[in-house]
A tleap script that builds the chain and sets N, CA, C and O, in Angstrom:
source leaprc.protein.ff14SB
mol = sequence {
  NMET LYS PHE PRO PHE SER PHE ARG SER LYS
  LYS PRO SER ASN ILE ARG SER GLU SER VAL
  THR LEU LYS ILE GLU GLY MET THR CYS GLY
  GLY CYS THR ARG PHE VAL ASP THR THR LEU
  GLN GLU ILE PRO GLY VAL LEU SER SER GLU
  VAL ILE LEU GLU SER GLY THR ALA LYS VAL
  VAL PHE ASN THR GLU ARG THR ASP ARG SER
  ARG ILE VAL ASP THR ILE ASN ASP THR ARG
  PHE ARG VAL GLU ARG ILE LEU ASP CGLU
}
set mol.1.N position { 2.587 -6.150 20.298 }
set mol.1.CA position { 1.377 -5.365 20.104 }
set mol.1.C position { 1.403 -5.165 18.516 }
set mol.1.O position { 2.462 -4.773 18.025 }
set mol.2.N position { 0.441 -5.377 17.784 }
set mol.2.CA position { 0.238 -5.099 16.471 }
set mol.2.C position { -0.546 -3.902 16.087 }
set mol.2.O position { -1.568 -3.503 16.647 }
set mol.3.N position { 0.062 -3.367 15.050 }
set mol.3.CA position { -0.791 -2.075 14.830 }
set mol.3.C position { -0.930 -2.216 13.210 }
set mol.3.O position { -0.254 -1.547 12.428 }
set mol.4.N position { -1.893 -3.172 12.824 }
set mol.4.CA position { -2.292 -3.268 11.385 }
set mol.4.C position { -3.232 -2.190 11.171 }
set mol.4.O position { -4.024 -1.842 12.046 }
set mol.5.N position { -3.167 -1.688 10.102 }
set mol.5.CA position { -4.168 -0.496 9.608 }
set mol.5.C position { -4.471 -0.954 8.187 }
set mol.5.O position { -3.592 -1.094 7.336 }
set mol.6.N position { -5.748 -1.175 7.985 }
set mol.6.CA position { -6.119 -1.627 6.580 }
set mol.6.C position { -7.500 -0.898 6.224 }
set mol.6.O position { -8.303 -0.422 7.027 }
set mol.7.N position { -7.576 -0.923 4.928 }
set mol.7.CA position { -8.842 -0.449 4.289 }
set mol.7.C position { -9.300 -1.511 3.350 }
set mol.7.O position { -8.611 -1.793 2.370 }
set mol.8.N position { -10.339 -2.069 3.578 }
set mol.8.CA position { -10.914 -3.090 2.742 }
set mol.8.C position { -12.166 -2.597 1.840 }
set mol.8.O position { -13.093 -1.923 2.287 }
set mol.9.N position { -12.066 -2.970 0.710 }
set mol.9.CA position { -13.172 -2.734 -0.191 }
set mol.9.C position { -13.551 -3.901 -1.073 }
set mol.9.O position { -12.769 -4.815 -1.335 }
set mol.10.N position { -14.669 -3.830 -1.473 }
set mol.10.CA position { -15.172 -5.113 -2.342 }
set mol.10.C position { -15.005 -4.583 -3.811 }
set mol.10.O position { -15.456 -3.536 -4.275 }
set mol.11.N position { -14.261 -5.538 -4.431 }
set mol.11.CA position { -14.101 -5.048 -5.924 }
set mol.11.C position { -15.189 -5.868 -6.792 }
set mol.11.O position { -15.402 -7.060 -6.573 }
set mol.12.N position { -15.806 -5.193 -7.718 }
set mol.12.CA position { -16.489 -5.875 -8.710 }
set mol.12.C position { -15.743 -7.014 -9.400 }
set mol.12.O position { -14.525 -6.922 -9.551 }
set mol.13.N position { -16.404 -8.066 -9.817 }
set mol.13.CA position { -15.615 -9.209 -10.425 }
set mol.13.C position { -15.063 -8.643 -11.801 }
set mol.13.O position { -14.045 -9.165 -12.255 }
set mol.14.N position { -15.614 -7.706 -12.425 }
set mol.14.CA position { -15.099 -7.412 -13.903 }
set mol.14.C position { -13.943 -6.486 -13.651 }
set mol.14.O position { -13.550 -5.948 -14.686 }
set mol.15.N position { -13.293 -6.152 -12.570 }
set mol.15.CA position { -12.112 -5.238 -12.593 }
set mol.15.C position { -10.907 -5.972 -12.661 }
set mol.15.O position { -10.864 -6.979 -11.954 }
set mol.16.N position { -9.907 -5.697 -13.358 }
set mol.16.CA position { -8.609 -6.428 -13.501 }
set mol.16.C position { -7.825 -5.825 -12.449 }
set mol.16.O position { -7.569 -4.621 -12.400 }
set mol.17.N position { -7.417 -6.761 -11.536 }
set mol.17.CA position { -6.718 -6.196 -10.364 }
set mol.17.C position { -5.385 -7.089 -10.113 }
set mol.17.O position { -5.328 -8.253 -10.509 }
set mol.18.N position { -4.415 -6.514 -9.485 }
set mol.18.CA position { -3.087 -7.106 -9.093 }
set mol.18.C position { -2.719 -6.696 -7.709 }
set mol.18.O position { -3.190 -5.662 -7.236 }
set mol.19.N position { -1.914 -7.440 -7.046 }
set mol.19.CA position { -1.479 -7.055 -5.781 }
set mol.19.C position { -0.059 -7.004 -5.790 }
set mol.19.O position { 0.625 -7.648 -6.585 }
set mol.20.N position { 0.443 -6.161 -4.819 }
set mol.20.CA position { 1.901 -5.950 -4.639 }
set mol.20.C position { 2.192 -5.835 -3.057 }
set mol.20.O position { 1.522 -5.088 -2.345 }
set mol.21.N position { 3.097 -6.522 -2.634 }
set mol.21.CA position { 3.615 -6.302 -1.333 }
set mol.21.C position { 4.814 -5.634 -1.198 }
set mol.21.O position { 5.802 -6.119 -1.748 }
set mol.22.N position { 4.931 -4.396 -0.437 }
set mol.22.CA position { 6.031 -3.523 -0.394 }
set mol.22.C position { 6.674 -3.556 0.915 }
set mol.22.O position { 5.964 -3.567 1.920 }
set mol.23.N position { 7.901 -3.572 1.003 }
set mol.23.CA position { 8.688 -3.413 2.315 }
set mol.23.C position { 9.041 -1.931 2.402 }
set mol.23.O position { 9.749 -1.386 1.555 }
set mol.24.N position { 8.557 -1.341 3.384 }
set mol.24.CA position { 8.618 0.137 3.554 }
set mol.24.C position { 9.459 0.534 4.735 }
set mol.24.O position { 9.103 0.094 5.828 }
set mol.25.N position { 10.471 1.263 4.678 }
set mol.25.CA position { 11.464 1.874 5.679 }
set mol.25.C position { 10.945 3.114 6.242 }
set mol.25.O position { 10.418 3.949 5.507 }
set mol.26.N position { 11.061 3.290 7.513 }
set mol.26.CA position { 10.785 4.453 8.217 }
set mol.26.C position { 9.569 4.320 9.100 }
set mol.26.O position { 9.365 5.181 9.956 }
set mol.27.N position { 8.806 3.373 8.962 }
set mol.27.CA position { 7.393 3.314 9.793 }
set mol.27.C position { 7.928 2.856 11.279 }
set mol.27.O position { 8.604 1.842 11.448 }
set mol.28.N position { 7.512 3.787 12.373 }
set mol.28.CA position { 7.886 3.369 13.595 }
set mol.28.C position { 6.639 3.461 14.607 }
set mol.28.O position { 6.868 3.305 15.806 }
set mol.29.N position { 5.375 3.701 14.182 }
set mol.29.CA position { 4.240 3.863 15.030 }
set mol.29.C position { 3.005 3.556 14.392 }
set mol.29.O position { 3.028 3.262 13.196 }
set mol.30.N position { 1.941 3.583 15.012 }
set mol.30.CA position { 0.591 3.415 14.395 }
set mol.30.C position { 0.156 4.663 13.501 }
set mol.30.O position { -0.636 4.559 12.564 }
set mol.31.N position { 0.699 5.727 13.854 }
set mol.31.CA position { 0.496 6.913 13.065 }
set mol.31.C position { 1.122 6.832 11.682 }
set mol.31.O position { 0.597 7.283 10.664 }
set mol.32.N position { 2.302 6.210 11.746 }
set mol.32.CA position { 2.962 5.983 10.471 }
set mol.32.C position { 2.085 5.096 9.541 }
set mol.32.O position { 1.837 5.355 8.363 }
set mol.33.N position { 1.654 4.020 10.232 }
set mol.33.CA position { 0.928 3.036 9.318 }
set mol.33.C position { -0.376 3.755 8.703 }
set mol.33.O position { -0.705 3.619 7.524 }
set mol.34.N position { -1.093 4.549 9.656 }
set mol.34.CA position { -2.281 5.273 9.150 }
set mol.34.C position { -1.859 6.210 8.002 }
set mol.34.O position { -2.587 6.262 7.010 }
set mol.35.N position { -0.857 6.875 8.055 }
set mol.35.CA position { -0.472 7.849 7.099 }
set mol.35.C position { -0.171 7.116 5.800 }
set mol.35.O position { -0.707 7.513 4.765 }
set mol.36.N position { 0.688 6.026 5.788 }
set mol.36.CA position { 0.884 5.339 4.576 }
set mol.36.C position { -0.395 4.792 4.058 }
set mol.36.O position { -0.612 4.966 2.859 }
set mol.37.N position { -1.216 4.201 4.722 }
set mol.37.CA position { -2.492 3.648 4.195 }
set mol.37.C position { -3.278 4.815 3.596 }
set mol.37.O position { -3.774 4.709 2.474 }
set mol.38.N position { -3.398 5.924 4.326 }
set mol.38.CA position { -4.164 6.900 3.681 }
set mol.38.C position { -3.669 7.529 2.416 }
set mol.38.O position { -4.403 7.950 1.521 }
set mol.39.N position { -2.193 7.561 2.419 }
set mol.39.CA position { -1.649 7.927 1.176 }
set mol.39.C position { -1.980 6.853 0.123 }
set mol.39.O position { -2.358 7.279 -0.968 }
set mol.40.N position { -1.899 5.632 0.280 }
set mol.40.CA position { -2.204 4.622 -0.589 }
set mol.40.C position { -3.550 4.609 -1.131 }
set mol.40.O position { -3.729 4.338 -2.318 }
set mol.41.N position { -4.599 4.907 -0.275 }
set mol.41.CA position { -5.975 4.889 -0.701 }
set mol.41.C position { -6.327 6.223 -1.497 }
set mol.41.O position { -7.384 6.314 -2.123 }
set mol.42.N position { -5.394 7.251 -1.444 }
set mol.42.CA position { -5.738 8.466 -2.376 }
set mol.42.C position { -5.251 8.290 -3.651 }
set mol.42.O position { -5.438 9.163 -4.499 }
set mol.43.N position { -4.579 7.154 -3.930 }
set mol.43.CA position { -4.112 6.794 -5.368 }
set mol.43.C position { -5.304 6.356 -6.128 }
set mol.43.O position { -5.939 5.404 -5.672 }
set mol.44.N position { -5.711 6.945 -7.272 }
set mol.44.CA position { -6.805 6.496 -8.108 }
set mol.44.C position { -6.407 5.007 -8.528 }
set mol.44.O position { -5.310 4.764 -9.031 }
set mol.45.N position { -7.257 4.145 -8.314 }
set mol.45.CA position { -7.201 2.676 -8.699 }
set mol.45.C position { -6.882 1.713 -7.618 }
set mol.45.O position { -7.075 0.504 -7.752 }
set mol.46.N position { -6.376 2.272 -6.506 }
set mol.46.CA position { -6.065 1.336 -5.388 }
set mol.46.C position { -7.495 0.874 -4.795 }
set mol.46.O position { -8.386 1.681 -4.530 }
set mol.47.N position { -7.597 -0.409 -4.633 }
set mol.47.CA position { -8.861 -0.955 -4.348 }
set mol.47.C position { -8.709 -1.284 -2.737 }
set mol.47.O position { -9.649 -0.963 -2.009 }
set mol.48.N position { -7.777 -1.792 -2.279 }
set mol.48.CA position { -7.583 -2.034 -0.949 }
set mol.48.C position { -5.997 -1.964 -0.448 }
set mol.48.O position { -5.084 -2.245 -1.225 }
set mol.49.N position { -5.809 -1.638 0.661 }
set mol.49.CA position { -4.367 -1.751 1.260 }
set mol.49.C position { -4.375 -2.319 2.663 }
set mol.49.O position { -5.335 -2.122 3.408 }
set mol.50.N position { -3.334 -3.011 3.028 }
set mol.50.CA position { -3.100 -3.366 4.473 }
set mol.50.C position { -1.700 -3.025 4.849 }
set mol.50.O position { -0.787 -3.534 4.199 }
set mol.51.N position { -1.435 -2.197 5.853 }
set mol.51.CA position { -0.116 -1.872 6.227 }
set mol.51.C position { 0.155 -2.350 7.689 }
set mol.51.O position { -0.584 -2.081 8.635 }
set mol.52.N position { 1.267 -3.068 7.763 }
set mol.52.CA position { 1.563 -3.715 9.042 }
set mol.52.C position { 2.758 -3.145 9.597 }
set mol.52.O position { 3.757 -3.200 8.880 }
set mol.53.N position { 2.871 -2.549 10.855 }
set mol.53.CA position { 3.961 -1.911 11.366 }
set mol.53.C position { 5.053 -2.926 11.661 }
set mol.53.O position { 6.217 -2.746 11.305 }
set mol.54.N position { 4.632 -4.009 12.331 }
set mol.54.CA position { 5.828 -4.961 12.868 }
set mol.54.C position { 6.522 -5.536 11.586 }
set mol.54.O position { 7.724 -5.757 11.732 }
set mol.55.N position { 5.997 -5.813 10.380 }
set mol.55.CA position { 6.867 -6.314 9.441 }
set mol.55.C position { 7.405 -5.154 8.435 }
set mol.55.O position { 8.285 -5.337 7.594 }
set mol.56.N position { 6.779 -4.027 8.649 }
set mol.56.CA position { 7.057 -2.756 7.739 }
set mol.56.C position { 6.716 -3.144 6.369 }
set mol.56.O position { 7.511 -2.979 5.443 }
set mol.57.N position { 5.500 -3.679 6.211 }
set mol.57.CA position { 5.115 -3.976 4.861 }
set mol.57.C position { 3.722 -3.371 4.630 }
set mol.57.O position { 2.937 -3.167 5.557 }
set mol.58.N position { 3.453 -3.087 3.310 }
set mol.58.CA position { 2.176 -2.858 2.897 }
set mol.58.C position { 1.642 -3.742 1.740 }
set mol.58.O position { 2.325 -3.909 0.729 }
set mol.59.N position { 0.566 -4.238 1.871 }
set mol.59.CA position { -0.011 -5.009 0.768 }
set mol.59.C position { -1.156 -4.258 0.049 }
set mol.59.O position { -2.155 -3.887 0.665 }
set mol.60.N position { -0.977 -4.046 -1.283 }
set mol.60.CA position { -1.823 -3.211 -1.953 }
set mol.60.C position { -2.524 -3.916 -3.201 }
set mol.60.O position { -1.848 -4.453 -4.079 }
set mol.61.N position { -3.875 -3.887 -3.229 }
set mol.61.CA position { -4.591 -4.438 -4.473 }
set mol.61.C position { -4.911 -3.300 -5.140 }
set mol.61.O position { -5.356 -2.308 -4.564 }
set mol.62.N position { -4.693 -3.375 -6.478 }
set mol.62.CA position { -5.013 -2.094 -7.385 }
set mol.62.C position { -5.640 -2.639 -8.672 }
set mol.62.O position { -5.427 -3.796 -9.035 }
set mol.63.N position { -6.449 -1.755 -9.386 }
set mol.63.CA position { -7.000 -1.876 -10.531 }
set mol.63.C position { -5.789 -1.550 -11.534 }
set mol.63.O position { -5.222 -0.458 -11.550 }
set mol.64.N position { -5.480 -2.573 -12.322 }
set mol.64.CA position { -4.411 -2.493 -13.345 }
set mol.64.C position { -4.618 -1.514 -14.465 }
set mol.64.O position { -3.691 -1.085 -15.153 }
set mol.65.N position { -5.891 -1.178 -14.615 }
set mol.65.CA position { -6.419 -0.232 -15.702 }
set mol.65.C position { -6.296 1.244 -15.361 }
set mol.65.O position { -6.330 2.148 -16.195 }
set mol.66.N position { -6.139 1.407 -13.955 }
set mol.66.CA position { -6.075 2.827 -13.581 }
set mol.66.C position { -4.784 3.274 -12.741 }
set mol.66.O position { -4.569 4.446 -12.435 }
set mol.67.N position { -3.904 2.136 -12.385 }
set mol.67.CA position { -2.636 2.556 -11.788 }
set mol.67.C position { -1.752 1.461 -11.919 }
set mol.67.O position { -2.212 0.423 -12.396 }
set mol.68.N position { -0.455 1.513 -11.550 }
set mol.68.CA position { 0.510 0.318 -11.674 }
set mol.68.C position { 1.531 0.400 -10.472 }
set mol.68.O position { 1.484 1.290 -9.623 }
set mol.69.N position { 2.335 -0.484 -10.485 }
set mol.69.CA position { 3.280 -0.742 -9.251 }
set mol.69.C position { 4.164 0.559 -9.132 }
set mol.69.O position { 4.441 1.028 -8.027 }
set mol.70.N position { 4.589 1.115 -10.294 }
set mol.70.CA position { 5.579 2.069 -10.232 }
set mol.70.C position { 4.936 3.405 -9.697 }
set mol.70.O position { 5.540 4.169 -8.944 }
set mol.71.N position { 3.677 3.612 -10.148 }
set mol.71.CA position { 3.099 4.866 -9.509 }
set mol.71.C position { 2.853 4.754 -8.021 }
set mol.71.O position { 2.961 5.732 -7.281 }
set mol.72.N position { 2.483 3.402 -7.543 }
set mol.72.CA position { 2.290 3.146 -5.982 }
set mol.72.C position { 3.638 3.480 -5.315 }
set mol.72.O position { 3.693 4.250 -4.356 }
set mol.73.N position { 4.792 2.846 -5.876 }
set mol.73.CA position { 6.145 3.182 -5.238 }
set mol.73.C position { 6.480 4.620 -5.379 }
set mol.73.O position { 7.018 5.188 -4.429 }
set mol.74.N position { 6.254 5.169 -6.315 }
set mol.74.CA position { 6.773 6.647 -6.453 }
set mol.74.C position { 6.006 7.467 -5.542 }
set mol.74.O position { 6.582 8.401 -4.984 }
set mol.75.N position { 4.591 7.204 -5.283 }
set mol.75.CA position { 3.919 7.921 -4.340 }
set mol.75.C position { 4.290 7.806 -2.881 }
set mol.75.O position { 4.246 8.796 -2.150 }
set mol.76.N position { 4.689 6.503 -2.402 }
set mol.76.CA position { 5.207 6.420 -1.215 }
set mol.76.C position { 6.572 7.111 -1.139 }
set mol.76.O position { 6.828 7.812 -0.160 }
set mol.77.N position { 7.413 6.956 -2.075 }
set mol.77.CA position { 8.745 7.546 -2.091 }
set mol.77.C position { 8.631 9.025 -2.063 }
set mol.77.O position { 9.616 9.644 -1.661 }
set mol.78.N position { 7.601 9.668 -2.421 }
set mol.78.CA position { 7.417 11.045 -2.379 }
set mol.78.C position { 7.082 11.596 -0.922 }
set mol.78.O position { 7.014 12.803 -0.693 }
set mol.79.N position { 6.878 10.620 0.040 }
set mol.79.CA position { 6.495 11.049 1.410 }
set mol.79.C position { 7.764 10.823 2.302 }
set mol.79.O position { 8.807 10.501 1.734 }
set mol.80.N position { 7.742 10.961 3.580 }
set mol.80.CA position { 8.765 10.812 4.412 }
set mol.80.C position { 9.343 9.312 4.590 }
set mol.80.O position { 10.318 9.056 5.296 }
set mol.81.N position { 8.597 8.341 3.842 }
set mol.81.CA position { 8.862 6.892 3.864 }
set mol.81.C position { 9.406 6.571 2.528 }
set mol.81.O position { 9.220 7.257 1.523 }
set mol.82.N position { 10.184 5.334 2.599 }
set mol.82.CA position { 10.776 4.810 1.276 }
set mol.82.C position { 10.376 3.296 1.161 }
set mol.82.O position { 10.313 2.529 2.122 }
set mol.83.N position { 10.114 2.967 -0.158 }
set mol.83.CA position { 9.865 1.597 -0.580 }
set mol.83.C position { 11.378 0.899 -0.554 }
set mol.83.O position { 12.230 1.186 -1.395 }
set mol.84.N position { 11.565 0.089 0.360 }
set mol.84.CA position { 12.891 -0.544 0.300 }
set mol.84.C position { 13.160 -1.619 -0.923 }
set mol.84.O position { 14.172 -1.710 -1.618 }
set mol.85.N position { 11.958 -2.403 -0.978 }
set mol.85.CA position { 11.915 -3.280 -2.121 }
set mol.85.C position { 10.575 -3.788 -2.223 }
set mol.85.O position { 9.751 -3.685 -1.315 }
set mol.86.N position { 10.347 -4.371 -3.401 }
set mol.86.CA position { 8.996 -5.137 -3.783 }
set mol.86.C position { 9.253 -6.591 -3.327 }
set mol.86.O position { 10.196 -7.245 -3.771 }
set mol.87.N position { 8.411 -7.047 -2.459 }
set mol.87.CA position { 8.634 -8.393 -1.972 }
set mol.87.C position { 8.012 -9.555 -2.827 }
set mol.87.O position { 8.394 -10.717 -2.685 }
set mol.88.N position { 7.158 -9.235 -3.610 }
set mol.88.CA position { 6.640 -10.351 -4.459 }
set mol.88.C position { 6.969 -10.431 -5.935 }
set mol.88.O position { 6.158 -10.823 -6.773 }
set mol.89.N position { 8.280 -10.014 -6.224 }
set mol.89.CA position { 8.478 -9.936 -7.768 }
set mol.89.C position { 9.264 -11.244 -7.997 }
set mol.89.O position { 9.622 -11.558 -9.132 }
savepdb mol mol.pdb
quit
């Protein structure tokens, strides 16, 4: 059974964006994915996110003029979850 949770938004074409896929440890249920996704969406500059329980991953698209990878990782690490590694470096 899949528990993907995602927030999709349409980004204007003039926004500079980047995506990052994170391996997150500690997610065990759909509530965990919702919590991580909500946490990501609260970061100014995050345009969209998709958190998948089965793979323990979160794909985040963000405005590079408003945030960066380290802020996203630090925000997750400030919760009860941890970014184990960045998968697309």
